[in-house]
C-alpha positions as a Markdown table, in Angstrom:
| # | Residue | x | y | z |
|---|---|---|---|---|
| 1 | Met | 3.3 | 23.6 | 12.3 |
| 2 | Asn | 4.2 | 20.0 | 13.1 |
| 3 | Lys | 7.8 | 19.2 | 13.9 |
| 4 | Ile | 9.8 | 16.9 | 11.7 |
| 5 | Glu | 11.4 | 15.3 | 14.7 |
| 6 | Asp | 7.9 | 14.1 | 15.8 |
| 7 | Leu | 7.4 | 12.3 | 12.5 |
| 8 | Pro | 7.4 | 8.5 | 13.1 |
| 9 | Val | 9.9 | 6.4 | 11.2 |
| 10 | Ser | 8.6 | 3.8 | 8.7 |
| 11 | Ala | 8.3 | 0.6 | 10.8 |
| 12 | Ser | 8.4 | -1.7 | 7.7 |
| 13 | Met | 11.5 | 0.0 | 6.3 |
| 14 | Glu | 13.3 | 0.0 | 9.7 |
| 15 | Val | 12.6 | -3.7 | 10.3 |
| 16 | Ser | 13.6 | -4.6 | 6.7 |
| 17 | Lys | 16.8 | -2.6 | 7.2 |
| 18 | Leu | 17.6 | -4.5 | 10.4 |
| 19 | Ala | 16.8 | -7.8 | 8.8 |
| 20 | Lys | 19.2 | -7.0 | 5.9 |
| 21 | Gln | 21.9 | -5.9 | 8.4 |
| 22 | Leu | 21.6 | -9.2 | 10.3 |
| 23 | Thr | 21.8 | -11.2 | 7.1 |
| 24 | Thr | 25.0 | -9.3 | 6.2 |
| 25 | Glu | 26.3 | -10.2 | 9.6 |
| 26 | Gly | 25.8 | -13.9 | 8.7 |
| 27 | Lys | 22.5 | -14.5 | 10.6 |
| 28 | Asp | 20.0 | -16.8 | 9.0 |
| 29 | Ile | 17.0 | -14.3 | 8.6 |
| 30 | Val | 13.8 | -14.7 | 6.6 |
| 31 | Asn | 12.3 | -11.2 | 6.0 |
| 32 | Met | 8.5 | -11.4 | 6.1 |
| 33 | Ser | 8.3 | -7.7 | 7.0 |
| 34 | Val | 8.2 | -5.7 | 3.7 |
| 35 | Gly | 5.7 | -5.6 | 0.9 |
| 36 | Asp | 8.1 | -5.7 | -2.0 |
| 37 | Ile | 7.3 | -8.2 | -4.8 |
| 38 | His | 10.2 | -10.6 | -5.0 |
| 39 | Phe | 9.9 | -11.1 | -8.8 |
| 40 | Pro | 12.5 | -9.3 | -11.0 |
| 41 | Ile | 11.3 | -6.8 | -13.6 |
| 42 | Ser | 9.8 | -8.6 | -16.6 |
| 43 | Glu | 11.8 | -8.9 | -19.8 |
| 44 | Phe | 9.2 | -6.9 | -21.6 |
| 45 | Leu | 9.5 | -3.9 | -19.3 |
| 46 | Lys | 13.3 | -4.2 | -19.2 |
| 47 | Ser | 13.3 | -3.9 | -23.0 |
| 48 | Lys | 11.2 | -0.8 | -22.8 |
| 49 | Ile | 13.6 | 0.8 | -20.4 |
| 50 | Ile | 16.4 | 0.2 | -22.9 |
| 51 | Glu | 14.2 | 1.5 | -25.6 |
| 52 | Gly | 13.5 | 4.6 | -23.6 |
| 53 | Cys | 17.2 | 5.3 | -23.3 |
| 54 | Glu | 17.7 | 4.8 | -27.0 |
| 55 | His | 14.8 | 7.2 | -27.8 |
| 56 | Gly | 16.3 | 9.9 | -25.6 |
| 57 | His | 13.8 | 9.8 | -22.7 |
| 58 | Thr | 16.5 | 10.8 | -20.2 |
| 59 | His | 15.7 | 14.5 | -20.0 |
| 60 | Tyr | 13.2 | 16.8 | -18.3 |
| 61 | Asp | 9.5 | 16.3 | -19.1 |
| 62 | Lys | 6.2 | 17.7 | -17.7 |
| 63 | Ala | 6.1 | 17.9 | -13.9 |
| 64 | Met | 2.7 | 16.3 | -13.9 |
| 65 | Gly | 3.9 | 13.3 | -15.9 |
| 66 | Met | 4.7 | 12.4 | -19.5 |
| 67 | Asp | 1.9 | 12.5 | -22.0 |
| 68 | Val | 2.5 | 9.0 | -23.2 |
| 69 | Leu | 2.0 | 7.6 | -19.7 |
| 70 | Arg | -0.9 | 9.8 | -18.8 |
| 71 | Asn | -2.6 | 8.8 | -22.0 |
| 72 | Ala | -2.2 | 5.1 | -21.2 |
| 73 | Val | -3.7 | 5.5 | -17.7 |
| 74 | Ala | -6.5 | 7.7 | -19.1 |
| 75 | Ser | -7.4 | 4.9 | -21.6 |
| 76 | Glu | -7.7 | 2.3 | -18.8 |
| 77 | Tyr | -9.9 | 4.5 | -16.6 |
| 78 | Gln | -11.8 | 6.1 | -19.5 |
| 79 | Val | -11.0 | 9.6 | -18.4 |
| 80 | Lys | -9.2 | 12.5 | -20.1 |
| 81 | Ser | -5.5 | 12.6 | -19.9 |
| 82 | Asp | -5.6 | 16.1 | -18.2 |
| 83 | Gln | -7.3 | 14.3 | -15.2 |
| 84 | Val | -4.2 | 12.1 | -14.7 |
| 85 | Phe | -1.4 | 13.3 | -12.4 |
| 86 | Val | 1.8 | 11.3 | -12.3 |
| 87 | Ser | 4.4 | 11.4 | -9.5 |
| 88 | Asn | 7.1 | 9.4 | -7.7 |
| 89 | Gly | 4.8 | 6.7 | -6.4 |
| 90 | Val | 1.4 | 7.0 | -4.7 |
| 91 | Lys | 3.1 | 8.5 | -1.7 |
| 92 | Asn | 4.2 | 11.6 | -3.7 |
| 93 | Val | 0.8 | 11.9 | -5.4 |
| 94 | Leu | -0.8 | 12.0 | -2.0 |
| 95 | Tyr | 1.8 | 14.4 | -0.6 |
| 96 | Ser | 1.3 | 16.9 | -3.4 |
| 97 | Phe | -2.5 | 16.6 | -3.0 |
| 98 | Met | -2.4 | 17.1 | 0.7 |
| 99 | Met | -0.2 | 20.2 | 0.3 |
| 100 | Thr | -3.3 | 21.8 | -1.4 |
| 101 | Gln | -5.6 | 20.9 | 1.5 |
| 102 | Phe | -4.9 | 23.6 | 4.1 |
| 103 | Asp | -6.4 | 22.9 | 7.6 |
| 104 | Lys | -8.5 | 20.0 | 6.4 |
| 105 | Lys | -9.6 | 17.0 | 8.4 |
| 106 | Ala | -8.6 | 13.6 | 7.0 |
| 107 | Cys | -10.5 | 10.5 | 8.3 |
| 108 | Val | -8.4 | 7.3 | 7.8 |
| 109 | Leu | -9.9 | 3.9 | 8.0 |
| 110 | Glu | -7.6 | 1.8 | 10.2 |
| 111 | Pro | -5.7 | -0.4 | 10.3 |
| 112 | Ala | -4.0 | 1.6 | 7.6 |
| 113 | Trp | -0.7 | 1.9 | 5.7 |
| 114 | Leu | 1.5 | 4.0 | 8.0 |
| 115 | Gly | 2.4 | 6.5 | 5.2 |
| 116 | Tyr | -1.0 | 8.1 | 5.4 |
| 117 | Lys | -0.3 | 9.4 | 9.0 |
| 118 | Gly | 3.2 | 10.5 | 8.1 |
| 119 | Ile | 2.0 | 12.5 | 5.1 |
| 120 | Cys | -0.8 | 14.1 | 7.1 |
| 121 | His | 1.8 | 15.1 | 9.7 |
| 122 | Leu | 4.1 | 16.6 | 7.1 |
| 123 | Thr | 1.3 | 18.6 | 5.5 |
| 124 | Asn | -0.4 | 19.7 | 8.7 |
| 125 | Thr | -3.5 | 17.8 | 7.9 |
| 126 | His | -5.7 | 16.8 | 10.8 |
| 127 | Tyr | -5.5 | 12.9 | 11.1 |
| 128 | Ile | -8.7 | 11.3 | 12.4 |
| 129 | Pro | -8.3 | 7.5 | 12.8 |
| 130 | Leu | -11.4 | 5.3 | 12.6 |
| 131 | Asn | -11.0 | 1.6 | 13.3 |
| 132 | Tyr | -13.1 | -0.7 | 11.1 |
| 133 | Phe | -12.5 | -3.7 | 13.3 |
| 134 | His | -15.2 | -2.2 | 15.5 |
| 135 | Lys | -18.6 | -3.7 | 14.7 |
| 136 | Asp | -20.2 | -0.3 | 14.6 |
| 137 | Trp | -17.5 | 1.3 | 12.4 |
| 138 | Ile | -20.0 | 2.5 | 9.7 |
| 139 | Glu | -22.1 | 4.2 | 12.3 |
| 140 | Asn | -19.0 | 5.7 | 13.7 |
| 141 | Leu | -18.0 | 6.9 | 10.3 |
| 142 | Asn | -21.4 | 8.6 | 9.8 |
| 143 | Asn | -20.9 | 10.4 | 13.2 |
| 144 | Thr | -17.4 | 11.7 | 12.3 |
| 145 | Glu | -16.7 | 15.1 | 10.8 |
| 146 | Phe | -14.2 | 15.0 | 8.0 |
| 147 | Asp | -13.2 | 16.7 | 4.7 |
| 148 | Leu | -11.2 | 13.8 | 3.3 |
| 149 | Leu | -11.6 | 10.1 | 3.7 |
| 150 | Leu | -8.7 | 7.8 | 3.0 |
| 151 | Val | -9.4 | 4.2 | 2.2 |
| 152 | Cys | -7.3 | 1.3 | 0.7 |
| 153 | Ser | -8.8 | -1.7 | -0.9 |
| 154 | Pro | -7.5 | -4.4 | -0.8 |
| 155 | Asn | -6.1 | -3.0 | 2.4 |
| 156 | Asn | -2.6 | -2.9 | 3.8 |
| 157 | Pro | -2.0 | -4.4 | 6.4 |
| 158 | Asp | -4.8 | -6.9 | 6.6 |
| 159 | Gly | -5.8 | -7.6 | 3.0 |
| 160 | Lys | -9.4 | -6.5 | 3.5 |
| 161 | Val | -11.5 | -6.2 | 0.3 |
| 162 | Tyr | -14.5 | -4.0 | 1.0 |
| 163 | Thr | -17.9 | -5.5 | 0.3 |
| 164 | Glu | -20.4 | -3.8 | -2.0 |
| 165 | Gln | -22.5 | -2.8 | 1.0 |
| 166 | Glu | -19.5 | -1.3 | 2.8 |
| 167 | Val | -18.4 | 0.6 | -0.4 |
| 168 | Asp | -21.9 | 2.0 | -0.7 |
| 169 | Ala | -21.9 | 3.1 | 2.9 |
| 170 | Ile | -18.4 | 4.7 | 2.6 |
| 171 | Met | -19.4 | 6.7 | -0.4 |
| 172 | Glu | -22.7 | 7.8 | 1.1 |
| 173 | Ala | -21.1 | 8.9 | 4.3 |
| 174 | Ala | -18.6 | 11.1 | 2.3 |
| 175 | Lys | -21.4 | 12.6 | 0.1 |
| 176 | Lys | -23.3 | 13.6 | 3.2 |
| 177 | Gln | -20.4 | 15.8 | 4.2 |
| 178 | Asn | -19.4 | 16.8 | 0.7 |
| 179 | Ala | -16.1 | 15.2 | 1.4 |
| 180 | Leu | -13.5 | 13.8 | -1.0 |
| 181 | Val | -12.8 | 10.1 | -0.9 |
| 182 | Leu | -9.2 | 9.1 | -1.6 |
| 183 | Leu | -9.2 | 5.5 | -2.8 |
| 184 | Asp | -5.8 | 3.8 | -2.7 |
| 185 | Glu | -6.1 | 0.8 | -5.0 |
| 186 | Ile | -2.4 | -0.1 | -5.3 |
| 187 | Tyr | -3.3 | -3.7 | -4.6 |
| 188 | Lys | -6.3 | -4.0 | -6.9 |
| 189 | Asp | -4.6 | -6.5 | -9.1 |
| 190 | Phe | -4.3 | -8.9 | -6.1 |
| 191 | Ile | -7.9 | -9.7 | -5.2 |
| 192 | Tyr | -8.4 | -13.3 | -4.4 |
| 193 | Glu | -12.0 | -13.3 | -3.1 |
| 194 | Gly | -14.7 | -10.7 | -3.7 |
| 195 | Ala | -14.4 | -7.8 | -6.2 |
| 196 | His | -13.3 | -4.2 | -6.5 |
| 197 | Tyr | -16.7 | -2.7 | -5.9 |
| 198 | Phe | -15.3 | 0.9 | -5.9 |
| 199 | Thr | -15.3 | 0.7 | -9.7 |
| 200 | Lys | -19.0 | 1.5 | -9.8 |
| 201 | Tyr | -18.1 | 5.0 | -8.4 |
| 202 | Tyr | -15.2 | 5.8 | -10.7 |
| 203 | Gly | -17.3 | 8.5 | -12.3 |
| 204 | Asp | -18.2 | 10.3 | -9.1 |
| 205 | Lys | -16.7 | 13.7 | -8.7 |
| 206 | Asn | -15.9 | 13.3 | -5.1 |
| 207 | Leu | -13.7 | 10.2 | -5.7 |
| 208 | Ile | -10.0 | 10.5 | -6.2 |
| 209 | Ile | -8.2 | 7.3 | -7.4 |
| 210 | Leu | -4.6 | 6.6 | -6.3 |
| 211 | Asn | -2.6 | 3.9 | -7.9 |
| 212 | Gly | 0.8 | 3.0 | -9.3 |
| 213 | Phe | 3.0 | 0.2 | -10.7 |
| 214 | Ser | 5.2 | -0.8 | -7.8 |
| 215 | Lys | 3.1 | -3.8 | -6.8 |
| 216 | Ser | 1.4 | -4.9 | -10.0 |
| 217 | Gln | 4.5 | -4.6 | -12.2 |
| 218 | Ala | 7.1 | -5.7 | -9.6 |
| 219 | Val | 9.0 | -2.4 | -9.9 |
| 220 | Thr | 8.9 | -0.8 | -6.4 |
| 221 | Gly | 12.2 | 1.0 | -7.1 |
| 222 | Leu | 11.1 | 2.7 | -10.3 |
| 223 | Arg | 8.9 | 5.0 | -8.2 |
| 224 | Val | 5.9 | 5.8 | -10.5 |
| 225 | Gly | 2.4 | 6.3 | -9.3 |
| 226 | Tyr | -0.6 | 8.4 | -10.4 |
| 227 | Gly | -3.8 | 10.0 | -9.3 |
| 228 | Ile | -7.0 | 10.5 | -11.2 |
| 229 | Phe | -8.9 | 13.8 | -10.3 |
| 230 | His | -12.1 | 15.2 | -11.7 |
| 231 | Asp | -11.0 | 18.7 | -10.6 |
| 232 | Thr | -8.2 | 19.6 | -13.0 |
| 233 | Glu | -7.6 | 22.8 | -11.0 |
| 234 | Leu | -6.3 | 20.6 | -8.2 |
| 235 | Ile | -3.9 | 19.1 | -10.7 |
| 236 | Asn | -2.7 | 22.5 | -11.7 |
| 237 | Leu | -1.9 | 23.3 | -8.1 |
| 238 | Met | -0.2 | 20.0 | -7.6 |
| 239 | Asn | 1.8 | 20.6 | -10.7 |
| 240 | Arg | 3.2 | 23.8 | -9.2 |
| 241 | Ile | 4.3 | 21.8 | -6.1 |
| 242 | Gln | 6.1 | 19.2 | -8.2 |
| 243 | Gln | 7.8 | 21.9 | -10.4 |
| 244 | Asn | 9.2 | 23.5 | -7.3 |
| 245 | Thr | 10.3 | 20.3 | -5.5 |
| 246 | Phe | 11.6 | 17.5 | -7.7 |
| 247 | Thr | 11.0 | 18.9 | -11.2 |
| 248 | Cys | 9.4 | 15.8 | -12.8 |
| 249 | Pro | 9.1 | 12.1 | -12.2 |
| 250 | Asn | 11.7 | 9.7 | -13.6 |
| 251 | Thr | 11.3 | 9.8 | -17.4 |
| 252 | Ile | 12.8 | 6.4 | -18.3 |
| 253 | Ser | 10.5 | 4.7 | -15.8 |
| 254 | Gln | 7.5 | 6.6 | -17.1 |
| 255 | Tyr | 8.2 | 5.7 | -20.7 |
| 256 | Ala | 8.7 | 2.0 | -20.0 |
| 257 | Leu | 5.5 | 1.8 | -17.8 |
| 258 | Ser | 3.4 | 3.6 | -20.5 |
| 259 | Phe | 3.3 | 0.1 | -22.0 |
| 260 | Tyr | 2.0 | -1.5 | -18.8 |
| 261 | Gln | -1.2 | -2.8 | -20.3 |
| 262 | Gln | 0.9 | -5.0 | -22.6 |
| 263 | Asn | 2.4 | -6.7 | -19.5 |
| 264 | Asn | -0.8 | -8.2 | -18.2 |
| 265 | Glu | 0.5 | -11.8 | -18.4 |
| 266 | Ser | 3.2 | -11.0 | -15.9 |
| 267 | Val | 0.7 | -9.4 | -13.5 |
| 268 | Lys | -1.5 | -12.5 | -13.7 |
| 269 | Lys | 1.5 | -14.7 | -12.9 |
| 270 | Tyr | 2.4 | -12.6 | -9.9 |
| 271 | Lys | -1.2 | -12.8 | -8.6 |
| 272 | Ala | -1.5 | -16.5 | -9.0 |
| 273 | Tyr | 1.9 | -17.1 | -7.3 |
| 274 | Tyr | 0.9 | -15.0 | -4.2 |
| 275 | His | -2.5 | -16.6 | -4.1 |
| 276 | Glu | -0.8 | -19.9 | -3.7 |
| 277 | Asn | 1.6 | -18.5 | -1.1 |
| 278 | Arg | -1.3 | -17.3 | 0.9 |
| 279 | Asp | -3.0 | -20.7 | 0.7 |
| 280 | Leu | 0.2 | -22.5 | 1.6 |
| 281 | Ile | 0.4 | -20.5 | 4.9 |
| 282 | Leu | -3.3 | -21.4 | 5.6 |
| 283 | Lys | -2.5 | -25.0 | 5.0 |
| 284 | Glu | 0.6 | -25.1 | 7.3 |
| 285 | Ile | -0.7 | -22.6 | 9.9 |
| 286 | Pro | -4.5 | -23.1 | 10.0 |
| 287 | Glu | -4.8 | -20.9 | 13.1 |
| 288 | Leu | -4.4 | -18.0 | 10.7 |
| 289 | Ser | -7.6 | -18.8 | 8.8 |
| 290 | Gln | -9.6 | -16.4 | 11.0 |
| 291 | Phe | -7.4 | -13.6 | 9.7 |
| 292 | Leu | -7.8 | -14.5 | 6.0 |
| 293 | Pro | -6.7 | -11.7 | 3.7 |
| 294 | Asn | -8.9 | -11.5 | 0.6 |
| 295 | Gly | -6.3 | -9.5 | -1.3 |
| 296 | Gly | -2.8 | -8.0 | -1.1 |
| 297 | Phe | 0.3 | -9.7 | 0.4 |
| 298 | Tyr | -0.2 | -9.8 | 4.2 |
| 299 | Phe | -1.7 | -11.6 | 7.1 |
| 300 | Phe | -2.5 | -9.3 | 10.0 |
| 301 | Phe | -2.9 | -11.6 | 13.0 |
| 302 | Gln | -2.9 | -11.7 | 16.8 |
| 303 | Pro | -0.2 | -13.8 | 18.4 |
| 304 | Ile | -2.5 | -14.6 | 21.3 |
| 305 | Val | -4.2 | -17.3 | 19.0 |
| 306 | Phe | -0.9 | -19.2 | 19.5 |
| 307 | Gly | -0.9 | -18.7 | 23.3 |
| 308 | Phe | 1.4 | -15.6 | 23.3 |
| 309 | Lys | 0.2 | -12.9 | 25.8 |
| 310 | Glu | 3.0 | -10.4 | 25.1 |
| 311 | Asp | 2.4 | -7.3 | 23.1 |
| 312 | Ala | 3.3 | -7.3 | 19.4 |
| 313 | Gln | 6.5 | -5.3 | 19.8 |
| 314 | Thr | 7.9 | -7.8 | 22.2 |
| 315 | Phe | 6.6 | -10.7 | 20.1 |
| 316 | Cys | 8.3 | -9.4 | 17.0 |
| 317 | Lys | 11.5 | -8.6 | 18.8 |
| 318 | Asn | 11.7 | -12.2 | 20.2 |
| 319 | Leu | 10.7 | -13.7 | 16.9 |
| 320 | Leu | 13.6 | -11.9 | 15.2 |
| 321 | Asn | 16.1 | -12.7 | 17.9 |
| 322 | His | 15.2 | -16.3 | 18.6 |
| 323 | Ala | 13.8 | -17.5 | 15.2 |
| 324 | Gly | 15.5 | -15.2 | 12.7 |
| 325 | Leu | 12.1 | -14.1 | 11.3 |
| 326 | Ala | 11.2 | -10.5 | 10.7 |
| 327 | Met | 7.6 | -9.2 | 10.9 |
| 328 | Ile | 6.0 | -5.8 | 11.8 |
| 329 | Pro | 4.2 | -5.0 | 15.0 |
| 330 | Gly | 0.6 | -3.8 | 14.5 |
| 331 | Glu | 0.8 | -0.5 | 16.3 |
| 332 | Ala | 2.5 | 0.9 | 13.3 |
| 333 | Tyr | -0.9 | 0.6 | 11.5 |
| 334 | Gly | -3.1 | 2.5 | 13.8 |
| 335 | Val | -4.6 | 3.1 | 17.3 |
| 336 | Gly | -5.4 | 0.1 | 19.4 |
| 337 | Leu | -3.5 | -2.4 | 17.2 |
| 338 | Glu | -0.6 | -3.2 | 19.6 |
| 339 | Asn | -1.7 | -6.9 | 19.8 |
| 340 | Tyr | -1.5 | -7.4 | 16.0 |
| 341 | Val | 1.4 | -8.4 | 13.8 |
| 342 | Arg | 1.8 | -8.1 | 10.0 |
| 343 | Met | 3.3 | -11.1 | 8.1 |
| 344 | Ser | 4.2 | -10.6 | 4.4 |
| 345 | Phe | 3.9 | -13.4 | 2.0 |
| 346 | Cys | 5.2 | -11.8 | -1.2 |
| 347 | Leu | 8.3 | -14.0 | -1.1 |
| 348 | Asp | 9.9 | -16.7 | -3.2 |
| 349 | Arg | 8.2 | -20.0 | -2.5 |
| 350 | Glu | 11.3 | -21.6 | -1.1 |
| 351 | Glu | 12.0 | -18.7 | 1.2 |
| 352 | Leu | 8.4 | -18.6 | 2.3 |
| 353 | Ala | 8.5 | -22.3 | 3.2 |
| 354 | Lys | 11.6 | -21.7 | 5.2 |
| 355 | Gly | 9.8 | -18.8 | 7.0 |
| 356 | Ile | 6.8 | -21.0 | 7.8 |
| 357 | Arg | 9.1 | -23.7 | 9.2 |
| 358 | Lys | 10.8 | -21.1 | 11.4 |
| 359 | Phe | 7.5 | -19.7 | 12.6 |
| 360 | Lys | 6.0 | -23.1 | 13.4 |
| 361 | Ala | 9.1 | -24.1 | 15.3 |
| 362 | Tyr | 9.0 | -20.9 | 17.3 |
| 363 | Ile | 5.4 | -21.1 | 18.3 |
| 364 | Glu | 5.8 | -24.8 | 19.3 |
| 365 | Asn | 9.0 | -24.5 | 21.2 |
| 366 | Tyr | 9.4 | -21.0 | 22.6 |
| 367 | Glu | 8.3 | -20.4 | 26.2 |
| 368 | Lys | 5.2 | -18.2 | 26.2 |
| 369 | Asp | 4.8 | -15.5 | 28.8 |
């Protein structure tokens, strides 16, 4: 049994907390550490939250999620509603699923969102990292034993969108081992180049889809995510877990988000805005072009391209202390990534421009080790 005290803290949440604390203390801080869309909730969804209250959706509902939301998700993915499982964000869907997977081996393609490792730790799932920055990563994947394969596309922290050839290779490697693929597609509405080639495998029985509304609908605090499972017995087991832990997901949030497909214009606006943000960074800091994110909200870069030889922890610490700019050191996202840094660009344009100015001034003026 893994010890809770050995569970690593969330680096992004800790840095964001520190940035907010420094701001409260009067420091001029630009927070480029967290992946929280800066837009307020749309007026449409706000009206649906009020409507949910007026219609009495403030009481218990099904532990696996309200029918109205599960039906909406099922219609998008063209599955049956009993294949849809709703929870408090993707994190809780994954946690409930992992609780059913006793003594399983989970291969995680890194760099990866730090939550995967934490959930594996909590559920005593064997975590097997596999770095796809290595040129032979597909061969390494085929030589790795696993029961579960976790992959995110577009990926956090580097914005990678898997090519069609890579997707085919991933699915083939999993099928050879009769393993389940857990596809986290929370950023799928933010693809700037390429396509979401995993859609061709939506019907495969070994593919589990994880998604939610935090990013696409700009409602990270409403905490609603879902999973799509071909094995409904898994859902029944996960349902028992949710019944015995937090009873049911937030009902007002679920009701409002059941209308998410009617909010597509807002989603398109968010995507276009962050696409422009990304391109603004590339224009002002062309050295980052070699780390181009094809989707998502982040650059994952090596400070050495600017002449810094220090590790990412030291770089981020100095960047915050000397420039008032918060970013995340790369070691939070996997093994061998201590020389990388994650920069978020899901900010208001004016705040982003300010952050860019701070960054450029820092790299031009700060004495490099």
